[in-house]
DRENGU-368082 format. One record per residue (C-alpha): x, y, z negated; residue in three letters. Coordinates in steps of 0.02 Angstrom, whole numbers, padded with zeros to 5 digits, always signed. Layout:
XYZAla
...
//
This chain:
+04985+03877-04758Met
+05094+04027-04799Lys
+05256+04010-04895Glu
+05339+04158-04983Ile
+05502+04172-05079Ile
+05490+04293-05224Ile
+05617+04434-05223Asn
+05684+04536-05368Asn
+05557+04676-05349Glu
+05411+04555-05368Asp
+05486+04454-05510Ser
+05417+04442-05687Asn
+05230+04469-05657Gln
+05081+04353-05662Thr
+05035+04257-05506Ile
+04861+04332-05518Glu
+04927+04511-05503Lys
+05045+04462-05364Tyr
+04911+04377-05258Ile
+04791+04525-05282Lys
+04924+04643-05217Lys
+04976+04528-05076Leu
+04800+04489-05014Leu
+04745+04667-05043Val
+04597+04659-04923Asn
+04530+04493-04987Ala
+04372+04487-05094Pro
+04410+04443-05275Leu
+04289+04297-05259Ser
+04398+04226-05119Phe
+04558+04246-05222Ile
+04485+04161-05376Tyr
+04418+04021-05268Lys
+04596+03989-05207Leu
+04651+03969-05388Phe
+04504+03856-05432Arg
+04540+03741-05285Lys
+04728+03739-05327Asn
+04765+03816-05157Asp
+04902+03923-05235Ile
+05059+03837-05298Lys
+05221+03895-05380Ile
+05369+03785-05334Asn
+05247+03651-05274Asn
+05157+03645-05442Lys
+04980+03694-05491Lys
+04970+03862-05576Cys
+04854+03963-05685Gly
+04808+04146-05665Leu
+04928+04203-05801Lys
+05079+04099-05750Asp
+05231+04209-05720Lys
+05331+04213-05559Ile
+05518+04247-05548Tyr
+05650+04285-05418Glu
+05678+04142-05294Asn
+05515+04054-05341Asp
+05423+03980-05192Thr
+05239+04026-05177Ile
+05127+03923-05063Lys
+04955+03988-05015Ile
+04844+03865-04923Tyr
+04753+03981-04803Ile
+04760+03999-04615Ser
+04874+04122-04525Asp
+04718+04214-04466Glu
+04653+04236-04644Gln
+04823+04292-04705Phe
+04838+04422-04568Asp
+04663+04486-04608Glu
+04694+04504-04794Phe
+04869+04580-04799Val
+04894+04765-04769Leu
+04964+04758-04592Asn
+04877+04919-04545Lys
+05001+05028-04641Ile
+05167+04944-04599Val
+05225+05100-04508Arg
+05217+05201-04670Gly
+05162+05379-04703Ser
+05201+05520-04825Asp
+05032+05606-04817Arg
+05009+05579-05004Ile
+05153+05699-05037Lys
+05036+05848-05044Arg
+04962+05772-05203Tyr
+05126+05723-05287Ile
+05182+05835-05430Ile
+05322+05726-05499Tyr
+05426+05580-05436Glu
+05581+05486-05492Asp
+05648+05309-05468Asn
+05513+05232-05579Asn
+05355+05338-05575Ile
+05252+05451-05464Ile
+05124+05569-05538Val
+04984+05627-05424Val
+04851+05763-05438Asn
+04696+05668-05381Lys
+04564+05775-05296Pro
+04382+05762-05344Thr
+04278+05631-05252Lys
+04429+05523-05209Met
+04442+05350-05287Leu
+04604+05291-05367Val
+04570+05118-05293Gln
+04451+05096-05147Ser
+04296+04988-05156Asn
+04270+04992-04969Ser
+04376+04959-04815Lys
+04312+05122-04742His
+04353+05236-04889Glu
+04526+05310-04911Leu
+04594+05302-05088Ser
+04750+05360-05178Leu
+04811+05180-05189Thr
+04800+05156-05001Glu
+04899+05315-04970Met
+05025+05258-05100Met
+05043+05093-05009Gln
+05082+05190-04851Glu
+05210+05289-04950Tyr
+05290+05128-05012Thr
+05329+05083-04831Tyr
+05380+05261-04792Phe
+05512+05257-04929Glu
+05565+05077-04886Asn
+05564+05076-04695Pro
+05682+04926-04681Asn
+05586+04812-04798Lys
+05437+04755-04697Lys
+05417+04603-04809Asp
+05405+04715-04961Phe
+05260+04657-05068Ile
+05262+04766-05224Phe
+05166+04923-05181Phe
+05177+05076-05292Tyr
+05031+05043-05409Ser
+04921+05145-05526Pro
+04942+05106-05711Val
+04778+05189-05761His
+04624+05263-05677Arg
+04510+05413-05687Ile
+04333+05423-05619Asp
+04299+05466-05438Arg
+04226+05634-05487Asn
+04358+05676-05616Thr
+04507+05765-05542Ser
+04686+05772-05603Gly
+04839+05673-05652Leu
+04862+05488-05612Val
+05024+05392-05640Ile
+05090+05263-05517Phe
+05231+05139-05553Ala
+05365+05101-05424Lys
+05422+04933-05494Asn
+05367+04790-05607Ile
+05470+04848-05757Met
+05379+05014-05757Thr
+05208+04932-05735Val
+05238+04823-05887Gln
+05303+04964-05997Lys
+05166+05087-05950Leu
+05030+04955-05970Asn
+05092+04936-06148Glu
+05098+05125-06171Val
+04918+05146-06113Phe
+04860+04999-06218Lys
+04919+05075-06382Tyr
+04912+05262-06337His
+05048+05310-06460Asp
+05181+05352-06331Glu
+05078+05458-06213Ile
+04957+05603-06227Glu
+04820+05626-06096Lys
+04735+05795-06101His
+04579+05847-06006Tyr
+04492+06012-05976Leu
+04305+05993-06005Ala
+04170+06126-05992Leu
+04028+06074-06106Val
+03854+06137-06143Asn
+03831+06240-06301Gly
+03946+06332-06418Ile
+04078+06235-06515Ile
+04159+06345-06647Lys
+04300+06235-06710Ser
+04413+06091-06661Asp
+04360+05915-06702Gly
+04376+05726-06687Val
+04242+05606-06623Ile
+04263+05431-06695Asp
+04117+05330-06627Leu
+04127+05152-06556Pro
+04071+05134-06376Leu
+03994+04989-06281Lys
+03978+04976-06092Lys
+03823+04913-06005Asn
+03903+04840-05848Ser
+03738+04818-05756Lys
+03694+05001-05771Glu
+03876+05061-05774Asn
+03841+05171-05923Ile
+03922+05183-06095Val
+03834+05215-06261Lys
+03880+05229-06443Val
+03857+05061-06530Ser
+03911+05052-06711Lys
+03871+04866-06724Ser
+03970+04795-06578Asp
+04057+04939-06489Gly
+04245+04958-06464Gln
+04342+05084-06567Glu
+04345+05250-06473Ser
+04427+05410-06534Ile
+04423+05579-06448Thr
+04505+05739-06511Lys
+04457+05910-06445Tyr
+04516+06089-06464Lys
+04421+06245-06417Val
+04506+06344-06280Ile
+04373+06473-06243Lys
+04190+06505-06283Ser
+04065+06580-06162Tyr
+03886+06636-06192Ser
+03815+06460-06168Lys
+03966+06349-06140Tyr
+04134+06299-06216Thr
+04296+06253-06127Leu
+04387+06114-06220Leu
+04557+06031-06218Asp
+04512+05848-06245Val
+04641+05717-06294Asn
+04586+05535-06293Ile
+04669+05418-06417Leu
+04585+05265-06341Thr
+04550+05228-06158Gly
+04369+05174-06144Arg
+04264+05190-05987Thr
+04177+05360-05979His
+04243+05394-06155Gln
+04245+05584-06150Ile
+04078+05594-06060Arg
+03989+05476-06180Ala
+04068+05553-06335His
+04022+05731-06288Met
+03843+05676-06258Leu
+03842+05590-06427Ala
+03885+05754-06516Val
+03754+05848-06413His
+03878+05943-06304His
+03871+05849-06138Pro
+03992+05897-06000Ile
+03924+06024-05879Val
+03851+05948-05720Ser
+03880+05768-05774Asp
+03756+05664-05671Pro
+03757+05516-05794Lys
+03774+05597-05964Tyr
+03732+05779-05935Gly
+03583+05892-05969Asp
+03459+05881-05824Phe
+03410+06065-05824Asn
+03589+06126-05839Glu
+03639+06010-05699Asn
+03505+06086-05587Lys
+03569+06260-05629Tyr
+03750+06220-05583Phe
+03696+06130-05425Ala
+03593+06281-05370Lys
+03713+06420-05418His
+03883+06337-05395Tyr
+03847+06186-05282His
+03927+06078-05416Leu
+03863+05899-05420Ser
+03995+05814-05527His
+04057+05829-05705Gln
+04170+05977-05749Phe
+04313+05866-05808Leu
+04496+05879-05756His
+04646+05778-05815Ser
+04765+05924-05826Tyr
+04910+05872-05938Lys
+05012+05716-05982Ile
+05150+05715-06113Ile
+05265+05565-06128Phe
+05321+05511-06303Arg
+05418+05355-06255Ile
+05546+05310-06388Lys
+05619+05144-06326Ser
+05661+05046-06169Gly
+05711+05096-05994Glu
+05589+05241-05986Leu
+05652+05339-06136Thr
+05718+05472-06016Tyr
+05535+05522-05994Leu
+05518+05566-06179Asn
+05445+05741-06201Asn
+05414+05760-06015Leu
+05262+05874-06001Asn
+05170+05871-05834Leu
+05019+05978-05792Ser
+04913+06032-05645Cys
+04785+06173-05631Pro
+04599+06161-05598Leu
+04550+06157-05417Asp
+04487+06320-05341Asp
+04303+06276-05358Lys
+04310+06238-05544Leu
+04420+06389-05578Gln
+04299+06502-05486Gln
+04158+06436-05596Ile
+04256+06480-05753Leu
+04297+06652-05686Asp
+04111+06687-05656Ser
+04056+06641-05833Leu
+04040+06769-05971His
//
């Protein structure tokens, strides 16, 4: 059995989130089994997934020392700042990172390095004297593996809670993407089509009967002979929203393996060695009007396309 006293940094979050961060290498099935068997207690009482924990609470986890050592992140206790090459902005509450293509925000394998793992290393690097530190700098949203660009990490619970609310309602933040799409689009527009995810196939389609509200705005930046470069601003945060919406209006994103045009994909693979969607999260604008993060209001952060995508644009006519 492991016993942990909650400190101020870990206060005011659900026990579910805390345990997931603590036992970061544990399968989710194992974690939920602990809850089902009441092998996690707060102040010696049974708890539910959504029960909150607070400073000085005592958490008991009924697992062996060997299991605990296997599931916590001992491998990065020494800390590292190797993620710094991706950081474009940092203050006491947030870190904004330019994620490269083909890197996951959160790893699905023990053998695959992700932004979150590097950020956990950075947590220890910035807090070298807090080896019992549990709250790792955490992402508050995600972008696809093969979409590059800006990802926001929170450095404390207060920021996680505020930014989770911001991303839920989308009225205090603007997320802009650069997307190269097939075909010529002559004017700006809005796509308001509900989307539904098929979890088994991991694909999203328009479903007017039972889909979730999904709104995408786009502006034309530049037209080429066969393609259009768009600034895309999503007003809702659905899985694959931009990719599914652009397909729905018959302008799929160039080289998109799930939603793209097969023949165009072959062309870009052959001529440009591009095997992923031409989609880059290039700009975030904060519109926060209340709370501790109001200092971020009107902060405009951006990052350029990577060299490969920029070279493709430069070659088009």
